[in-house]
C-alpha positions as CSV (number, residue, x, y, z in Angstrom):
1,X,0.0,0.0,0.0
2,X,1.4,3.4,-1.0
3,X,1.6,6.0,1.8
4,X,0.5,9.4,0.6
5,X,2.4,12.3,2.1
6,X,-0.4,14.8,2.6
7,X,0.7,18.4,3.0
8,X,-2.1,20.7,4.2
9,X,-1.9,24.4,4.2
10,X,-2.1,24.4,8.0
11,X,1.3,22.6,8.3
12,X,3.1,23.9,5.2
13,X,6.7,25.0,5.7
14,X,6.7,23.6,9.2
15,X,6.0,19.9,9.0
16,X,4.0,17.3,7.2
17,X,1.1,15.0,8.1
18,X,1.0,11.5,6.8
19,X,-2.4,10.2,5.5
20,X,-2.8,6.5,5.2
21,X,-5.9,4.4,5.0
22,X,-6.2,1.8,7.8
23,X,-5.3,-1.7,6.8
24,X,-8.2,-3.9,5.8
25,X,-9.5,-6.3,8.5
26,X,-8.3,-9.8,7.8
27,X,-11.1,-11.9,6.2
28,X,-12.5,-14.4,8.6
29,X,-12.3,-18.0,7.4
30,X,-15.6,-19.8,7.1
31,X,-16.0,-23.5,7.7
32,X,-16.4,-25.6,4.5
33,X,-19.9,-25.7,3.1
34,X,-21.8,-28.9,2.9
35,X,-22.5,-30.4,-0.5
36,X,-26.2,-29.6,-0.1
37,X,-25.5,-26.0,0.5
38,X,-23.3,-25.8,-2.7
39,X,-26.2,-27.4,-4.7
40,X,-28.6,-24.9,-3.3
41,X,-26.3,-22.0,-4.2
42,X,-26.1,-23.3,-7.8
43,X,-29.9,-23.4,-8.0
44,X,-30.1,-19.9,-6.6
45,X,-27.7,-18.6,-9.1
46,X,-30.1,-19.7,-11.9
47,X,-33.0,-17.8,-10.5
48,X,-34.1,-14.5,-12.0
49,X,-32.2,-11.7,-10.3
50,X,-34.2,-9.7,-7.8
51,X,-35.1,-6.1,-8.6
52,X,-32.5,-3.6,-7.5
53,X,-33.3,-1.6,-4.4
54,X,-35.2,1.5,-5.0
55,X,-33.3,4.8,-4.9
56,X,-33.8,6.7,-1.7
57,X,-36.5,9.4,-2.0
58,X,-35.2,12.9,-2.3
59,X,-35.8,15.3,0.5
60,X,-38.1,18.3,0.1
61,X,-35.0,20.6,-0.2
62,X,-33.5,18.4,-2.9
63,X,-36.8,18.2,-4.8
64,X,-37.0,22.0,-4.7
65,X,-33.4,22.4,-5.9
66,X,-34.1,20.0,-8.8
67,X,-37.2,21.9,-9.8
68,X,-35.3,25.2,-9.7
69,X,-32.4,23.8,-11.8
70,X,-34.7,22.1,-14.3
71,X,-36.6,25.4,-14.7
72,X,-33.3,26.9,-15.8
73,X,-32.7,24.2,-18.4
74,X,-30.0,22.5,-16.4
75,X,-29.5,18.8,-16.1
76,X,-27.9,16.7,-13.3
77,X,-24.5,15.2,-14.3
78,X,-21.3,14.4,-12.5
79,X,-22.8,15.4,-9.1
80,X,-23.9,18.9,-10.2
81,X,-26.5,20.7,-12.3
82,X,-25.0,21.8,-15.6
83,X,-25.9,23.1,-19.1
84,X,-26.9,20.3,-21.5
85,X,-23.9,20.9,-23.7
86,X,-21.6,20.4,-20.7
87,X,-22.9,17.0,-19.6
88,X,-20.0,14.9,-21.1
89,X,-17.5,17.3,-19.6
90,X,-19.1,17.1,-16.2
91,X,-18.8,13.3,-16.3
92,X,-15.1,13.8,-16.7
93,X,-14.8,16.2,-13.8
94,X,-14.8,19.3,-16.0
95,X,-17.2,22.0,-14.9
96,X,-17.7,25.3,-16.7
97,X,-18.3,28.6,-14.8
98,X,-18.2,31.7,-17.0
99,X,-14.8,31.5,-18.6
100,X,-13.3,29.1,-16.0
101,X,-13.2,25.4,-15.8
102,X,-13.4,24.4,-12.2
103,X,-13.7,21.4,-9.9
104,X,-17.1,20.1,-8.9
105,X,-16.8,21.5,-5.3
106,X,-16.0,25.0,-6.7
107,X,-18.7,24.8,-9.3
108,X,-21.4,23.9,-6.7
109,X,-20.1,26.7,-4.4
110,X,-20.2,29.3,-7.2
111,X,-23.6,28.1,-8.3
112,X,-24.9,28.5,-4.8
113,X,-23.9,32.1,-4.8
114,X,-20.3,32.3,-3.7
115,X,-18.0,34.7,-5.6
116,X,-14.2,35.0,-6.2
117,X,-12.3,37.4,-3.9
118,X,-11.2,40.3,-6.2
119,X,-7.5,39.8,-5.3
120,X,-6.9,36.2,-4.2
121,X,-9.6,34.4,-6.2
122,X,-10.7,32.5,-3.1
123,X,-14.4,31.8,-2.7
124,X,-16.2,34.2,-0.4
125,X,-19.8,35.3,0.3
126,X,-21.2,37.6,-2.3
127,X,-21.9,40.2,0.4
128,X,-18.2,40.4,1.0
129,X,-17.2,41.2,-2.6
130,X,-16.9,45.0,-2.1
131,X,-14.7,44.5,0.9
132,X,-12.4,42.3,-1.2
133,X,-12.3,45.0,-3.9
134,X,-11.1,47.4,-1.2
135,X,-8.2,45.0,-0.6
136,X,-9.5,43.6,2.7
137,X,-8.9,39.9,3.3
138,X,-10.5,37.1,5.4
139,X,-8.2,35.4,8.0
140,X,-8.7,32.7,10.6
141,X,-10.9,30.6,8.4
142,X,-13.0,33.6,7.4
143,X,-13.8,34.6,11.0
144,X,-12.7,38.1,10.5
145,X,-11.6,40.5,7.7
146,X,-8.5,42.7,8.0
147,X,-6.6,45.2,6.0
148,X,-3.7,44.1,3.7
149,X,-0.8,44.8,6.1
150,X,-2.4,42.6,8.8
151,X,-3.3,39.9,6.3
152,X,0.3,39.8,5.1
153,X,1.6,39.4,8.6
154,X,-0.9,36.6,9.2
155,X,0.1,34.8,6.0
156,X,3.8,35.3,6.5
157,X,3.8,32.7,9.3
158,X,4.5,29.0,8.7
159,X,1.4,27.0,8.2
160,X,-0.7,30.0,7.1
161,X,0.4,30.8,3.5
162,X,-1.6,32.8,0.9
163,X,-3.3,31.0,-1.9
164,X,-3.6,33.1,-5.0
165,X,-5.9,31.5,-7.6
166,X,-6.1,32.4,-11.2
167,X,-7.8,30.7,-14.1
168,X,-4.7,28.7,-15.1
169,X,-2.8,28.1,-11.8
170,X,-2.5,28.5,-8.1
171,X,0.3,30.1,-6.1
172,X,0.9,29.2,-2.5
173,X,3.4,31.3,-0.6
174,X,4.2,33.4,2.5
175,X,5.3,36.3,0.3
176,X,3.3,39.5,0.6
177,X,0.1,39.5,-1.5
178,X,1.2,42.4,-3.6
179,X,4.4,40.6,-4.5
180,X,2.5,37.5,-5.4
181,X,0.3,39.5,-7.7
182,X,3.4,40.8,-9.5
183,X,4.6,37.3,-10.1
184,X,1.6,36.5,-12.2
185,X,3.4,37.7,-15.3
186,X,5.9,34.8,-15.0
187,X,3.1,32.3,-14.6
188,X,1.1,33.7,-17.5
189,X,4.2,33.7,-19.7
190,X,5.0,30.1,-19.0
191,X,1.4,29.0,-19.7
192,X,1.3,31.1,-22.9
193,X,4.6,29.6,-24.1
194,X,3.4,26.1,-23.6
195,X,0.2,26.9,-25.5
196,X,2.2,27.9,-28.6
197,X,3.4,24.3,-28.9
198,X,0.6,22.3,-27.3
199,X,-2.4,24.3,-28.5
200,X,-5.3,24.6,-26.1
201,X,-4.6,21.4,-24.2
202,X,-5.7,22.0,-20.6
203,X,-5.4,19.6,-17.6
204,X,-8.5,18.5,-15.7
205,X,-9.4,20.9,-12.9
206,X,-8.2,18.5,-10.2
207,X,-4.7,18.7,-11.8
208,X,-4.7,22.5,-12.0
209,X,-1.0,23.7,-11.9
210,X,-0.1,24.6,-8.3
211,X,3.2,26.1,-7.3
212,X,4.6,26.6,-3.8
213,X,6.8,29.6,-3.9
214,X,9.4,29.6,-1.1
215,X,10.5,33.1,-0.1
216,X,13.8,32.1,1.5
217,X,16.6,29.6,0.7
218,X,16.0,27.9,4.0
219,X,12.3,27.3,3.3
220,X,13.2,26.0,-0.2
221,X,15.8,23.6,1.1
222,X,13.3,22.4,3.8
223,X,10.7,21.7,1.1
224,X,13.2,20.0,-1.1
225,X,14.2,17.7,1.8
226,X,10.7,16.8,2.7
227,X,8.9,16.5,-0.7
228,X,11.6,16.7,-3.3
229,X,13.4,14.1,-5.3
230,X,16.6,14.3,-7.4
231,X,14.9,17.2,-9.4
232,X,15.1,19.4,-6.4
233,X,18.7,20.0,-7.1
234,X,17.4,22.8,-9.3
235,X,15.5,25.9,-8.1
236,X,12.2,24.7,-9.5
237,X,11.1,21.1,-9.1
238,X,8.0,18.9,-9.1
239,X,7.1,17.4,-5.7
240,X,7.6,13.6,-5.7
241,X,4.7,11.5,-6.7
242,X,3.3,10.6,-3.3
243,X,3.4,14.1,-2.0
244,X,0.1,15.9,-2.1
245,X,-0.9,19.4,-1.2
246,X,-4.5,19.9,0.0
247,X,-5.9,23.2,-1.2
248,X,-8.7,25.1,0.7
249,X,-11.4,23.6,-1.6
250,X,-10.4,20.1,-0.5
251,X,-8.7,19.1,-3.7
252,X,-5.3,17.3,-3.4
253,X,-2.7,18.2,-6.0
254,X,0.9,17.3,-6.7
255,X,2.5,20.7,-6.5
256,X,5.7,22.1,-8.0
257,X,8.0,24.1,-5.8
258,X,10.3,27.0,-6.6
259,X,12.6,29.5,-4.9
260,X,11.9,33.2,-5.4
261,X,14.8,35.5,-5.5
262,X,15.1,38.6,-7.7
263,X,18.0,37.2,-9.8
264,X,16.8,33.7,-10.7
265,X,13.2,33.7,-9.5
266,X,12.1,34.9,-13.0
267,X,13.5,31.6,-14.4
268,X,12.7,29.3,-11.5
269,X,9.0,30.3,-11.3
270,X,8.1,29.8,-15.0
271,X,10.0,26.4,-14.8
272,X,7.9,25.3,-11.9
273,X,4.7,26.4,-13.5
274,X,5.7,24.5,-16.7
275,X,6.5,21.4,-14.7
276,X,3.1,21.5,-12.9
277,X,1.2,22.2,-16.2
278,X,3.0,19.4,-18.1
279,X,2.5,17.0,-15.3
280,X,-1.1,18.0,-15.0
281,X,-1.8,17.4,-18.7
282,X,-0.2,14.0,-18.6
283,X,-1.9,13.0,-15.3
284,X,-5.2,14.0,-16.8
285,X,-4.7,11.0,-19.2
286,X,-3.1,8.8,-16.5
287,X,0.2,9.0,-18.4
288,X,3.7,9.9,-17.3
289,X,6.1,11.8,-19.5
290,X,9.8,10.9,-20.0
291,X,12.0,13.0,-17.7
292,X,13.6,14.9,-20.6
293,X,10.2,15.8,-22.1
294,X,8.7,16.9,-18.8
295,X,11.7,19.2,-18.1
296,X,11.9,20.3,-21.7
297,X,8.3,21.6,-21.6
298,X,9.1,23.5,-18.4
299,X,12.3,24.9,-20.0
300,X,10.3,26.3,-22.9
301,X,8.8,28.9,-20.5
302,X,11.8,29.4,-18.3
303,X,14.6,29.5,-21.0
304,X,12.8,29.9,-24.3
305,X,10.2,32.4,-23.4
306,X,11.7,34.9,-25.9
307,X,14.4,34.8,-28.6
308,X,17.0,36.7,-26.6
309,X,16.7,34.5,-23.5
310,X,16.9,31.3,-25.6
311,X,20.0,32.6,-27.3
312,X,21.7,33.4,-24.0
313,X,21.1,29.9,-22.6
314,X,22.1,28.2,-25.9
315,X,25.3,30.2,-26.0
316,X,26.1,29.0,-22.5
317,X,25.3,25.5,-23.6
318,X,27.7,25.9,-26.6
319,X,30.5,26.9,-24.1
320,X,30.0,23.8,-22.1
321,X,30.3,21.4,-25.1
322,X,27.2,22.1,-27.2
323,X,24.4,19.6,-28.0
324,X,24.8,16.0,-27.1
325,X,23.8,13.3,-29.5
326,X,20.0,13.1,-29.0
327,X,20.0,9.3,-28.3
328,X,22.6,9.6,-25.6
329,X,21.0,12.7,-24.2
330,X,17.6,11.2,-23.9
331,X,18.8,7.9,-22.4
332,X,21.1,9.5,-20.0
333,X,19.0,12.6,-19.0
334,X,19.2,13.4,-15.3
335,X,19.0,16.2,-12.8
336,X,20.3,15.3,-9.4
337,X,22.5,16.5,-6.5
338,X,25.6,14.8,-7.8
339,X,25.7,17.1,-10.9
340,X,27.2,20.5,-10.8
341,X,25.1,23.5,-11.7
342,X,26.5,23.9,-15.2
343,X,25.6,20.3,-16.1
344,X,22.1,20.7,-14.7
345,X,21.7,23.9,-16.8
346,X,23.0,22.2,-19.9
347,X,20.5,19.4,-19.6
348,X,17.6,21.8,-19.1
349,X,18.7,24.0,-22.0
350,X,19.0,21.1,-24.4
351,X,15.7,19.6,-23.4
352,X,14.0,23.0,-24.0
353,X,15.9,23.6,-27.2
354,X,14.8,20.3,-28.7
355,X,11.1,21.3,-28.3
356,X,11.8,24.8,-29.4
357,X,13.5,23.4,-32.5
358,X,10.5,21.1,-33.2
359,X,8.2,24.1,-32.9
360,X,10.1,26.6,-35.0
361,X,13.2,25.0,-36.5
362,X,11.7,24.4,-39.9
363,X,11.8,20.6,-39.7
364,X,8.4,19.4,-40.9
365,X,8.5,16.0,-39.4
366,X,9.5,17.3,-35.9
367,X,6.8,20.0,-36.1
368,X,4.2,17.4,-37.1
369,X,5.2,15.1,-34.2
370,X,5.0,18.0,-31.7
371,X,1.5,18.9,-33.0
372,X,0.4,15.3,-32.7
373,X,1.8,15.2,-29.1
374,X,-0.3,18.3,-28.2
375,X,-3.4,16.6,-29.7
376,X,-2.8,13.5,-27.6
377,X,-2.6,15.6,-24.5
378,X,-5.9,17.2,-25.4
379,X,-7.5,13.8,-25.9
380,X,-6.3,12.7,-22.4
381,X,-5.8,9.1,-23.1
382,X,-2.8,7.3,-21.7
383,X,-2.0,5.1,-24.7
384,X,-2.3,8.1,-27.1
385,X,0.0,10.2,-24.9
386,X,2.6,7.5,-24.6
387,X,2.6,6.8,-28.3
388,X,2.8,10.4,-29.3
389,X,5.7,11.1,-26.8
390,X,7.6,8.1,-28.2
391,X,7.0,9.2,-31.7
392,X,8.2,12.8,-30.9
393,X,11.4,11.4,-29.4
394,X,12.0,9.1,-32.3
395,X,11.5,11.9,-34.8
396,X,13.9,14.2,-33.0
397,X,16.5,11.4,-33.1
398,X,16.3,11.4,-36.8
399,X,16.5,15.2,-37.1
400,X,19.9,15.7,-35.4
401,X,21.6,17.4,-38.4
402,X,18.8,19.9,-38.8
403,X,18.7,20.5,-35.0
404,X,22.5,21.2,-35.0
405,X,22.0,23.7,-37.9
406,X,19.2,25.4,-36.0
407,X,21.4,25.5,-32.9
408,X,24.3,27.2,-34.7
409,X,22.0,29.7,-36.2
410,X,20.5,30.5,-32.8
411,X,23.8,31.2,-31.0
412,X,25.2,33.5,-33.7
């Protein structure tokens, strides 16, 4: 049985709680059945099955809700009342609210009258919307509302981080809220860059990209020690598989983590967003991406967000030996604490470069394989994602000469 490391916001940055289902009671052995009992069972198995039990009658409140929703033209699907055109999406756990796609719990809350806080995006009572527009914030589980300075002091403490929710991702951090708002540009840039190569592929709402942003080196190291793996040797990493972060709406996600500092934060944060987005897309189809491809998608936003940044990283790669043969690069790809920082950077840069080349290097086969990979992620089926990822890798292996030409052109 796999133990899930469950990180709730109430213990974040200070410790972790383990959540494990209790072991199943051992089955009691029954004495052997007599031959006549076995014969009777055989006879019973041939009888016409009894009618299934009747569904429990709905309460008056449930009947009233059903009548109200039906009068609005909504139908029940996936545990919620939705527009008819969204029934199939609801069955997959995708719920539409205005321009958002949300979880079932958020959808039901919004439908019942809750609204988004004007700054943080958390769900609040509609009567409190104006207070949120004036930059007041609820603390202590919503028991009281305070001004920004006091809210920042509350959320600066371990175990009480801010959660800043946007349409495409969630930030979790003890940084001041104004600073978190300013970091949205990095998250938006990473999501937009991935969209240029993957189209409109979006993860299921339960896999919404979530990034824990550590405000100090000590906090980052602590998180890396507790929920990181070999990838935490870099400043932006994906929490290991069994580590889950429970968000205020009750959804458990596998977060990415990054360090924020003014020098490298603008690269670490987009990388972490890219990791969370790429993982979320694959997880939505129960698939797992090869390490180089996962990191390459993240590096598109962190190192190839624009031409000048991509050129700078590639020039540094050239100084450290240039592109490795793709077959050896893919098979030996790693990021771990045994590697020096230059080697880690080189691997991340080549992974991102290969996808940037497929997208814009003029190689038709590579471009087609990348497009097919994006389509597979949108379809959210494991076999299709695995097949498309392998095909993309195989195509890039054959395009080494063109990739080298594109690399030389890029670094000039």
